[in-house]
N, C-alpha and C positions, 0 to 999 in steps of 0.2 A: 475804212472806209467807204461807201460807197461814194464813185467821185459823178454819174451821174444815174439814173434809176434806170432798172431794167424795164424793157417793156412785154407788157401783154397784153396779147391779141386776143379777146374773147367776143365769141358769139353769146347772147342772153340766152338761158332755159338749157343751153347746153350742161351734158351734169359732170363732163371731162373740163371744163371751164372753172362750171363754181367748185371740184374739189380742187383746181389748182389755185383758186379765188382762197380757198381756205385752209390750202396747205402755207401760201406765203401770209398770210394774214399768222398763220399759227406760229410759223419761221420770223416774223417781224421784221418779216423783206417788205419794203414799198416799191410796185409797180406802177408803171405810167401806164393802165388799163385804156387798151384801145378798140372799143367797141366796132368790130368793121361790118355790121350787119345797118347800125345807124349811120355811119362814115364811111362811103365805098372809096373814100383817099385812105381812110386805111386799110381797106379791102386789098387796093392796090401796091400800097407799101408793104402790106404783110406778104404777096405773092412777089413782090420785086426783090424782097429780102429773102424770102424761104422756099421759093420757089414750088408755093401748093400755097390751097387758101384753107386747110381745114385748122382749127383751134382747139384747144389751148395752145400758142405758138409765143416761147419765152425766147427774147433777143437782150442781151447783153455785151457790148461790144462787139468781138468776133463770135463767142458762142451764143450758140443757137442750137434749142431745140423745137424742133415744128412738129404739132399732132402727139401729141403725149399723154400718158395718163401721169399720178404723180410717182408712181414709180417706175417707170420709163426715165422721170425727169431725176429721179433720185439717182439711179443708175451711170445715167449721163455726167451727173454734176460730179459725184462720188470723183470720178476722174481728171477732174480740173481742181486742184486744189486752190489752187486762186482765185476763180470764182468763188469758191464754199469762205474762203476768207478777204474777200473785201464784202461782200452779200451779208456774212454772219450766218451763214446758216449751220444748224447740226444736224449733217445728215451723216 
């Protein structure tokens, strides 16, 4: 069971962000979506958390995947079975 929602930093019009949003929706994973273009505070949070400003970026506790494609995210999350279980990911 998810304790807190994972954060997904996105930029409108970004094709990788659209793919990430679709992936999480298909997996049934609810995310706290942060638009870093509409809210500069969220951009600062993104940079502070990930060390960069590219999207999509995913943060769930200490598990962070910055600037990823869905395939890259899957490869990284497969190595963390606890995150997979907590989020209910089927990868």
